[in-house]
N, C-alpha and C positions, 0 to 999 in steps of 0.2 A: 650335451652340447659343446661345440669346439671351443676353446677358448681363443683362438685366433679372430672369429668371428666374432667375439665379442669389444675384444680389445678398442677397435674406432668406434663403437658405440660410446665408450667410455665418456672419451674427450667432449664427442658431441654432446651426450647429454648435459654433461656438466656446462658447457657452452650454451645452452637453450636454459639451462635452470638460472646459472648466471644473469643473462639476459631479460628474462619474466622478472627477476629479484630486482635489475634496476629498474623496468619500466616499471612496475608498483610502487617503488622509492619514489622514484620521480613524481606519479599521479598521486602521491601520497603527501607529497610537500607542497604542490601549485595550492595556492590561495584557490578556492573557489569565489572568488569576489564578485557581486551580480551588480551594476549598474545601481543609481537610486531607481531610477524611471523603471526597472525589473522588480528592483524592492519593492515600491510602493506599489505596483501591481500586484503585486503577490500578495501582501498584507491586504488590498482591497479584495482579492481570490477568496482568502481566507476568512476573511469575516464575512460574504456572501454565503460562501460552504455554510458556515458557524448557522448562521439566519435560514440557510433553507435546511440543514439538519435537525434546529427548534422547531418549523414549520412541521416538518414531516413527523417530528416526534408529538405536536399539537395534533396533526391531525389524525394520528395511528390512536390517542387516546379517545377524543369524538367517535372512531369508528369503532373499537371497542365496548363506548355508552352504547350507541344506536344497536350493536349487537345485541346487547344485553338486556335492552328495552325488546327490542323486537323478540330474543327468544321467549323475557316474560310475558309479552303479549300472548305467542303461540300456547305456553304451556296453560296461560289464563283461560281459554277460547278450549284447549283438550279438557280443562280440568269443569267446562260448564261455569265457569266463571265471567 
């Protein structure tokens, strides 16, 4: 390639990289503080999700238990018991 073609690309690339670096630094230093209302609502939502996860785990356990009972009953019928 011709060096004359690449010469203008070096400063342009440097400017773009410098700008991207500055933007990333600015975004990293800004505090992500939430209002008290948003924080309260977020905590309530987290508690509800945890409750739903607990209920779902219990439902899975009950489903597994029921499936085992049904499987056992089918096996008993096959064996003539």
